N, CA and C atoms as a LAMMPS dump frame, in Angstrom:
ITEM: TIMESTEP
0
ITEM: NUMBER OF ATOMS
309
ITEM: BOX BOUNDS ff ff ff
-5.0000000000000000e+02 5.0000000000000000e+02
-5.0000000000000000e+02 5.0000000000000000e+02
-5.0000000000000000e+02 5.0000000000000000e+02
ITEM: ATOMS id mol type element x y z
1 1 1 N 181.729 -311.008 351.127
2 1 2 C 180.946 -310.841 352.322
3 1 3 C 179.661 -311.636 352.229
4 2 1 N 179.101 -311.732 351.055
5 2 2 C 177.881 -312.514 350.892
6 2 3 C 178.167 -314 351.045
7 3 1 N 179.411 -314.402 350.803
8 3 2 C 179.776 -315.802 350.965
9 3 3 C 179.638 -316.282 352.397
10 4 1 N 179.774 -315.387 353.357
11 4 2 C 179.609 -315.756 354.763
12 4 3 C 178.171 -316.162 355.034
13 5 1 N 177.236 -315.486 354.386
14 5 2 C 175.829 -315.821 354.59
15 5 3 C 175.475 -317.158 353.963
16 6 1 N 176.046 -317.447 352.807
17 6 2 C 175.718 -318.689 352.109
18 6 3 C 176.506 -319.885 352.628
19 7 1 N 177.72 -319.65 353.091
20 7 2 C 178.574 -320.733 353.574
21 7 3 C 179.071 -320.417 354.984
22 8 1 N 178.202 -320.475 355.998
23 8 2 C 178.647 -320.122 357.35
24 8 3 C 179.634 -321.118 357.943
25 9 1 N 179.721 -322.302 357.381
26 9 2 C 180.641 -323.319 357.875
27 9 3 C 182.066 -323.085 357.39
28 10 1 N 182.251 -322.252 356.36
29 10 2 C 183.577 -322.015 355.793
30 10 3 C 184.411 -321.202 356.78
31 11 1 N 185.701 -321.543 356.954
32 11 2 C 186.528 -320.792 357.915
33 11 3 C 186.67 -319.321 357.52
34 12 1 N 186.793 -318.489 358.504
35 12 2 C 186.883 -317.044 358.305
36 12 3 C 188.328 -316.66 357.994
37 13 1 N 188.749 -316.9 356.754
38 13 2 C 190.139 -316.697 356.35
39 13 3 C 190.514 -315.215 356.376
40 14 1 N 189.664 -314.36 355.837
41 14 2 C 189.967 -312.935 355.766
42 14 3 C 189.395 -312.15 356.944
43 15 1 N 188.873 -312.84 357.934
44 15 2 C 188.284 -312.264 359.158
45 15 3 C 187.216 -311.21 358.856
46 16 1 N 186.284 -311.562 357.98
47 16 2 C 185.174 -310.673 357.666
48 16 3 C 184.195 -310.57 358.827
49 17 1 N 184.216 -311.524 359.725
50 17 2 C 183.246 -311.525 360.821
51 17 3 C 183.683 -310.675 362.009
52 18 1 N 184.862 -310.125 361.973
53 18 2 C 185.34 -309.35 363.128
54 18 3 C 185.84 -307.976 362.697
55 19 1 N 185.278 -306.938 363.305
56 19 2 C 185.722 -305.546 363.128
57 19 3 C 185.797 -305.099 361.672
58 20 1 N 184.855 -305.492 360.85
59 20 2 C 184.843 -305.049 359.46
60 20 3 C 184.005 -303.788 359.352
61 21 1 N 184.591 -302.736 358.828
62 21 2 C 183.914 -301.459 358.693
63 21 3 C 184.053 -300.954 357.267
64 22 1 N 183.1 -300.14 356.878
65 22 2 C 183.171 -299.474 355.592
66 22 3 C 183.313 -300.442 354.436
67 23 1 N 184.083 -300.083 353.438
68 23 2 C 184.246 -300.956 352.269
69 23 3 C 185.29 -302.046 352.497
70 24 1 N 185.087 -302.864 353.49
71 24 2 C 185.978 -303.995 353.735
72 24 3 C 187.256 -303.65 354.451
73 25 1 N 187.216 -302.736 355.391
74 25 2 C 188.421 -302.383 356.139
75 25 3 C 188.337 -302.897 357.567
76 26 1 N 189.488 -303.151 358.14
77 26 2 C 189.578 -303.632 359.513
78 26 3 C 189.877 -302.454 360.424
79 27 1 N 189.126 -302.316 361.465
80 27 2 C 189.252 -301.204 362.391
81 27 3 C 190.486 -301.392 363.257
82 28 1 N 191.468 -300.495 363.139
83 28 2 C 192.687 -300.603 363.942
84 28 3 C 192.877 -299.398 364.854
85 29 1 N 191.854 -298.605 365.028
86 29 2 C 191.968 -297.408 365.859
87 29 3 C 191.455 -297.676 367.268
88 30 1 N 191.781 -296.797 368.161
89 30 2 C 191.312 -296.887 369.541
90 30 3 C 190.217 -295.85 369.763
91 31 1 N 189.217 -296.146 370.563
92 31 2 C 188.178 -295.146 370.853
93 31 3 C 188.78 -293.923 371.545
94 32 1 N 188.282 -292.759 371.187
95 32 2 C 188.78 -291.526 371.784
96 32 3 C 189.912 -290.873 371.02
97 33 1 N 190.286 -291.421 369.874
98 33 2 C 191.345 -290.821 369.057
99 33 3 C 190.759 -290.351 367.738
100 34 1 N 191.501 -289.53 367.018
101 34 2 C 191.032 -289.05 365.721
102 34 3 C 191.552 -289.892 364.569
103 35 1 N 192.321 -290.917 364.852
104 35 2 C 192.88 -291.766 363.798
105 35 3 C 191.757 -292.434 363.029
106 36 1 N 191.856 -292.43 361.703
107 36 2 C 190.771 -292.912 360.874
108 36 3 C 191.117 -294.15 360.05
109 37 1 N 192.354 -294.334 359.689
110 37 2 C 192.689 -295.368 358.722
111 37 3 C 192.551 -296.776 359.267
112 38 1 N 192.247 -297.698 358.358
113 38 2 C 192.168 -299.108 358.684
114 38 3 C 192.888 -299.916 357.614
115 39 1 N 192.989 -301.192 357.82
116 39 2 C 193.612 -302.085 356.842
117 39 3 C 192.527 -302.742 356.003
118 40 1 N 192.717 -302.757 354.71
119 40 2 C 191.726 -303.376 353.85
120 40 3 C 191.845 -304.893 353.891
121 41 1 N 190.714 -305.552 353.724
122 41 2 C 190.687 -307.011 353.71
123 41 3 C 190.516 -307.552 352.298
124 42 1 N 190.579 -306.682 351.315
125 42 2 C 190.4 -307.089 349.927
126 42 3 C 191.762 -307.376 349.309
127 43 1 N 192.01 -308.621 348.968
128 43 2 C 193.32 -308.997 348.43
129 43 3 C 193.628 -308.376 347.071
130 44 1 N 192.661 -308.084 346.18
131 44 2 C 193.027 -307.402 344.928
132 44 3 C 193.63 -306.019 345.139
133 45 1 N 193.319 -305.367 346.23
134 45 2 C 193.922 -304.062 346.513
135 45 3 C 195.424 -304.209 346.712
136 46 1 N 195.838 -305.242 347.417
137 46 2 C 197.273 -305.456 347.632
138 46 3 C 197.977 -305.839 346.333
139 47 1 N 197.308 -306.576 345.467
140 47 2 C 197.892 -306.877 344.159
141 47 3 C 198.065 -305.599 343.344
142 48 1 N 197.111 -304.692 343.433
143 48 2 C 197.22 -303.415 342.736
144 48 3 C 198.346 -302.563 343.319
145 49 1 N 198.52 -302.589 344.635
146 49 2 C 199.587 -301.808 345.254
147 49 3 C 200.97 -302.333 344.891
148 50 1 N 201.086 -303.63 344.647
149 50 2 C 202.369 -304.179 344.208
150 50 3 C 202.73 -303.648 342.822
151 51 1 N 201.721 -303.432 341.987
152 51 2 C 201.962 -302.944 340.634
153 51 3 C 202.124 -301.424 340.562
154 52 1 N 201.763 -300.72 341.613
155 52 2 C 201.831 -299.259 341.597
156 52 3 C 203.273 -298.786 341.736
157 53 1 N 203.63 -297.687 341.065
158 53 2 C 204.98 -297.147 341.215
159 53 3 C 205.208 -296.609 342.629
160 54 1 N 206.455 -296.588 343.05
161 54 2 C 206.776 -296.149 344.401
162 54 3 C 206.432 -294.683 344.646
163 55 1 N 206.495 -293.853 343.603
164 55 2 C 206.123 -292.447 343.775
165 55 3 C 204.649 -292.323 344.137
166 56 1 N 203.819 -293.131 343.507
167 56 2 C 202.386 -293.101 343.827
168 56 3 C 202.14 -293.576 345.243
169 57 1 N 202.821 -294.645 345.643
170 57 2 C 202.642 -295.148 346.998
171 57 3 C 203.112 -294.131 348.027
172 58 1 N 204.231 -293.458 347.741
173 58 2 C 204.73 -292.444 348.664
174 58 3 C 203.746 -291.293 348.788
175 59 1 N 203.192 -290.849 347.663
176 59 2 C 202.269 -289.716 347.736
177 59 3 C 200.969 -290.102 348.436
178 60 1 N 200.517 -291.343 348.29
179 60 2 C 199.321 -291.794 349.002
180 60 3 C 199.567 -291.762 350.507
181 61 1 N 200.692 -292.282 350.933
182 61 2 C 201.009 -292.303 352.366
183 61 3 C 201.243 -290.884 352.882
184 62 1 N 201.958 -290.065 352.121
185 62 2 C 202.258 -288.701 352.547
186 62 3 C 200.989 -287.882 352.736
187 63 1 N 200.113 -287.869 351.738
188 63 2 C 198.891 -287.074 351.85
189 63 3 C 197.904 -287.691 352.835
190 64 1 N 197.978 -288.992 353.04
191 64 2 C 197.168 -289.612 354.088
192 64 3 C 197.58 -289.147 355.468
193 65 1 N 198.886 -289.033 355.684
194 65 2 C 199.374 -288.532 356.972
195 65 3 C 199.012 -287.057 357.141
196 66 1 N 199.1 -286.278 356.064
197 66 2 C 198.686 -284.872 356.121
198 66 3 C 197.21 -284.769 356.496
199 67 1 N 196.369 -285.639 355.921
200 67 2 C 194.938 -285.642 356.249
201 67 3 C 194.714 -285.975 357.718
202 68 1 N 195.436 -286.951 358.216
203 68 2 C 195.276 -287.335 359.623
204 68 3 C 195.715 -286.218 360.561
205 69 1 N 196.835 -285.578 360.261
206 69 2 C 197.321 -284.485 361.108
207 69 3 C 196.36 -283.303 361.04
208 70 1 N 195.869 -282.975 359.848
209 70 2 C 194.94 -281.851 359.711
210 70 3 C 193.631 -282.111 360.449
211 71 1 N 193.115 -283.326 360.37
212 71 2 C 191.867 -283.618 361.086
213 71 3 C 192.087 -283.636 362.592
214 72 1 N 193.254 -284.081 363.052
215 72 2 C 193.546 -284.057 364.487
216 72 3 C 193.677 -282.619 364.989
217 73 1 N 194.341 -281.758 364.218
218 73 2 C 194.481 -280.353 364.608
219 73 3 C 193.114 -279.674 364.622
220 74 1 N 192.282 -279.956 363.622
221 74 2 C 190.943 -279.366 363.579
222 74 3 C 190.095 -279.835 364.755
223 75 1 N 190.235 -281.083 365.147
224 75 2 C 189.481 -281.593 366.296
225 75 3 C 189.958 -280.949 367.593
226 76 1 N 191.262 -280.74 367.724
227 76 2 C 191.796 -280.105 368.934
228 76 3 C 191.364 -278.64 369.012
229 77 1 N 191.308 -277.956 367.872
230 77 2 C 190.906 -276.55 367.855
231 77 3 C 189.4 -276.359 368.002
232 78 1 N 188.632 -277.446 367.991
233 78 2 C 187.2 -277.348 368.226
234 78 3 C 186.338 -277.305 366.987
235 79 1 N 186.902 -277.52 365.816
236 79 2 C 186.102 -277.502 364.601
237 79 3 C 185.25 -278.757 364.451
238 80 1 N 185.707 -279.87 364.96
239 80 2 C 184.954 -281.123 364.92
240 80 3 C 184.653 -281.547 366.351
241 81 1 N 183.625 -280.977 366.942
242 81 2 C 183.274 -281.362 368.306
243 81 3 C 182.658 -282.75 368.288
244 82 1 N 183.136 -283.602 369.132
245 82 2 C 182.636 -284.967 369.189
246 82 3 C 183.252 -285.892 368.162
247 83 1 N 184.248 -285.434 367.437
248 83 2 C 184.858 -286.253 366.384
249 83 3 C 185.577 -287.464 366.96
250 84 1 N 186.229 -287.288 368.087
251 84 2 C 186.965 -288.405 368.688
252 84 3 C 186.027 -289.447 369.279
253 85 1 N 184.798 -289.054 369.606
254 85 2 C 183.843 -289.992 370.187
255 85 3 C 183.044 -290.759 369.146
256 86 1 N 183.147 -290.38 367.878
257 86 2 C 182.415 -291.08 366.819
258 86 3 C 183.045 -292.438 366.574
259 87 1 N 182.267 -293.338 366.03
260 87 2 C 182.79 -294.647 365.675
261 87 3 C 183.663 -294.58 364.446
262 88 1 N 184.328 -295.666 364.156
263 88 2 C 185.252 -295.701 363.019
264 88 3 C 184.523 -295.48 361.704
265 89 1 N 183.338 -296.046 361.556
266 89 2 C 182.608 -295.938 360.291
267 89 3 C 182.153 -294.517 360.002
268 90 1 N 181.8 -293.769 361.02
269 90 2 C 181.175 -292.485 360.787
270 90 3 C 182.086 -291.293 360.777
271 91 1 N 183.388 -291.472 360.852
272 91 2 C 184.269 -290.308 360.942
273 91 3 C 184.373 -289.537 359.639
274 92 1 N 184.153 -290.155 358.507
275 92 2 C 184.299 -289.417 357.261
276 92 3 C 183.045 -289.346 356.416
277 93 1 N 182.148 -290.287 356.504
278 93 2 C 181.047 -290.237 355.555
279 93 3 C 179.666 -290.249 356.186
280 94 1 N 179.548 -290.319 357.484
281 94 2 C 178.229 -290.178 358.095
282 94 3 C 178.37 -289.394 359.386
283 95 1 N 177.287 -288.928 359.892
284 95 2 C 177.329 -288.096 361.084
285 95 3 C 177.201 -286.63 360.72
286 96 1 N 176.957 -285.821 361.694
287 96 2 C 176.735 -284.397 361.423
288 96 3 C 178.003 -283.561 361.562
289 97 1 N 179.076 -284.119 362.069
290 97 2 C 180.293 -283.34 362.302
291 97 3 C 181.369 -283.567 361.261
292 98 1 N 181.051 -284.168 360.154
293 98 2 C 182.068 -284.44 359.144
294 98 3 C 182.008 -283.4 358.04
295 99 1 N 183.062 -283.251 357.256
296 99 2 C 183.028 -282.283 356.165
297 99 3 C 182.079 -282.673 355.044
298 100 1 N 181.59 -283.913 355.034
299 100 2 C 180.701 -284.362 353.976
300 100 3 C 179.235 -284.234 354.357
301 101 1 N 178.921 -283.712 355.538
302 101 2 C 177.545 -283.556 355.99
303 101 3 C 176.962 -282.26 355.429
304 102 1 N 175.664 -282.142 355.568
305 102 2 C 174.999 -280.915 355.126
306 102 3 C 175.441 -279.738 355.988
307 103 1 N 175.463 -278.523 355.398
308 103 2 C 175.883 -277.351 356.18
309 103 3 C 174.869 -276.979 357.247
């Protein structure tokens, strides 16, 4: 990301200049939904996923879907008021309506 500042003439191969949120993820959600996941733009992560066993990959996807369903159900039941209106960056680690905020 710092390379963009030093070399602005270099082509944007990994599309760091568009929709980059959090630790290098691409925002793929629509406003008004509780969906949180994005695609990472860090190529070493994909190299690590190729080396990971299939059981680990399955459990990551399975528990990720459980997290998404649980957060959607909690938002529908009124536990996270305004959760669907928050931006992609603030749904899990900033804002006052997340489980990581102060009580």
